[in-house]
C-alpha positions in Angstrom: 52.5 -28.0 54.8 56.0 -26.2 54.9 57.0 -24.9 52.4 61.0 -25.3 51.0 63.0 -21.9 51.3 65.7 -23.2 48.9 63.4 -23.9 46.7 60.9 -20.3 46.6 64.5 -18.7 45.9 65.8 -21.2 42.9 62.2 -20.5 41.6 62.9 -16.2 41.9 66.2 -16.6 40.6 65.0 -18.4 37.4 61.8 -16.1 37.0 65.0 -13.5 36.9 67.3 -14.7 34.8 64.2 -15.4 32.4 63.3 -11.6 32.7 66.7 -10.6 31.7 67.0 -12.6 28.8 63.5 -11.1 27.4 64.9 -7.2 28.1 68.7 -7.7 26.4 66.1 -8.0 22.9 64.2 -5.4 23.9 66.9 -3.2 24.7 68.4 -4.2 21.4 64.8 -3.5 19.4 64.7 -0.2 20.8 68.0 0.9 19.9 67.4 -0.2 16.5 64.0 1.9 16.5 66.0 4.8 17.6 68.5 4.9 14.8 65.7 4.0 12.4 63.8 7.3 13.6 67.2 9.4 13.5 67.5 8.4 9.6 64.3 9.3 8.8 64.3 12.1 10.8 67.6 13.2 11.1 69.2 16.1 9.4 71.5 15.0 6.5 73.1 18.5 6.3 74.2 18.1 9.5 76.8 15.0 9.1 80.4 15.6 8.9 82.5 14.8 6.1 85.8 13.0 7.0 87.2 14.9 3.3 87.0 18.6 4.6 90.9 19.6 4.7 91.9 16.6 2.1 92.6 16.6 -1.2 90.0 16.1 -3.6 89.9 12.4 -4.4 91.9 11.2 -7.5 88.8 10.2 -9.6 88.4 11.0 -13.2 85.2 12.1 -14.8 84.6 11.4 -18.3 82.9 13.7 -20.8 78.8 13.9 -20.7 78.3 11.7 -24.2 77.1 14.3 -27.4 76.7 17.5 -24.9 78.1 20.2 -27.0 79.1 23.5 -25.1 79.8 27.1 -26.8 79.6 25.1 -30.5 82.1 22.5 -28.7 81.9 18.9 -27.5 81.9 19.6 -23.6 84.8 18.2 -21.3 85.1 16.0 -18.4 87.1 16.5 -15.9 89.9 14.9 -13.8 90.8 16.0 -10.2 93.8 17.5 -11.2 91.5 19.9 -12.9 90.3 21.2 -9.6 93.9 22.1 -8.2 95.3 25.1 -10.4 94.8 27.5 -8.1 91.3 28.6 -8.6 88.3 27.8 -6.1 85.6 25.7 -8.0 82.8 24.0 -6.9 81.8 20.5 -7.7 78.0 19.6 -7.9 76.9 15.9 -8.1 73.4 15.7 -10.1 71.2 13.6 -12.1 68.1 14.5 -14.5 66.0 11.8 -12.4 66.6 14.0 -9.1 63.6 16.2 -8.3 66.3 18.4 -5.7 68.2 18.6 -8.5 65.6 20.2 -10.4 64.9 22.6 -7.7 68.2 23.8 -6.9 70.0 24.5 -10.3 68.2 27.9 -10.7 70.6 28.9 -7.6 73.9 27.3 -9.5 72.8 29.7 -12.3 73.1 32.1 -9.6 75.8 31.3 -8.2 78.2 31.3 -11.2 76.5 34.6 -12.3 77.3 36.5 -9.0 80.8 34.7 -8.2 82.2 33.7 -11.6 83.5 30.7 -10.2 84.0 27.0 -11.7 81.3 24.9 -11.2 81.9 21.3 -12.3 79.1 18.8 -12.7 78.9 15.1 -12.1 76.1 13.5 -14.2 75.4 11.1 -11.7 73.9 6.8 -12.8 72.2 8.8 -15.6 71.6 8.3 -18.9 73.6 10.9 -21.0 70.3 11.7 -23.2 68.4 12.1 -20.1 71.5 14.6 -18.7 71.7 16.5 -22.0 68.1 17.3 -22.0 68.2 18.5 -18.8 70.8 20.8 -19.4 69.0 22.0 -22.5 65.9 22.8 -20.3 67.4 24.2 -17.3 70.7 26.0 -18.7 74.1 24.9 -18.3 76.0 26.5 -15.2 79.1 24.5 -15.7 82.8 24.5 -16.7 82.8 20.6 -17.6 80.2 17.9 -17.1 81.7 14.4 -15.9 80.0 11.3 -15.1 80.0 8.7 -13.1 77.8 6.2 -14.4 78.8 3.0 -11.7 78.7 5.8 -9.3 82.1 4.8 -7.4 83.6 8.0 -7.6 80.6 9.3 -5.4 81.6 6.9 -3.3 85.4 8.0 -3.2 84.1 11.5 -2.4 81.8 10.3 0.1 78.4 11.4 -1.3 75.4 10.1 0.4 72.6 11.3 -2.5 72.1 14.0 -5.0 72.5 16.5 -4.9 75.7 17.4 -3.1 77.7 20.3 -3.7 81.5 20.8 -2.7 83.6 23.7 -2.5 87.8 22.9 -3.5 90.1 25.8 -3.0 92.9 26.2 -5.5 95.1 22.9 -4.4 92.5 20.9 -4.7 91.1 20.5 -1.0 87.5 20.3 -0.1 86.9 23.1 1.9 83.2 22.5 2.2 80.5 19.9 1.4 76.7 20.8 1.3 74.2 17.5 1.4 71.2 18.2 -0.2 69.7 20.5 -2.3 70.8 24.4 -2.2 68.2 26.5 -0.6 68.1 30.8 -1.2 69.1 30.7 2.9 71.8 28.2 2.5 73.4 29.9 -0.9 73.6 32.9 1.3 74.7 31.6 4.5 77.0 28.6 3.7 78.0 28.2 0.0 78.7 32.2 -0.4 80.9 32.8 2.9 82.8 29.3 1.8 83.7 30.6 -1.4 84.6 33.8 0.2 86.5 31.7 2.7 88.2 29.7 0.3 89.8 32.6 -1.9 90.9 34.0 1.2 87.9 36.5 2.1 89.1 38.4 -1.5 86.1 39.2 -3.2 84.6 37.7 -6.7 
């Protein structure tokens, strides 16, 4: 019995085609696994911000209800408050955020060492919990605004709590720090960014 060479070639082509259809989903699966792995292990502090060098988003942060500072109701703030000729820092935080507790003493140290105005944004939090947090850990903020719906954080390109921005005197974002401030990042990143935004002048 002889085999038909055409039939054999057709069978080979059919098998190759089937292998091709299997390879496409496999390649897509491996790509998704790679992206997921980067999401778990990638360093979020390395993510670039499209807002660097641009004016802060035109957002309004209402005051944290019931918060008292120096015997007066503590104010919230607006984007215009960040463009008054002074370098400032904006810190997004929440009482339910454990890393926010870890970095808070460094915000207080930053305030003491530089005298820079720090504006706090209490993110998706209850007013009572926010007040209790500041009462327990201290209040380094010039003003404390709120973002209960989280829409302003989206405008600012915030990935998660906490995040910190250095704003120059013109109200433009000079630096963004993703995640909690550490002693190392305070010395090597945040302080130099503030000095650079000040034009190299001493605080």
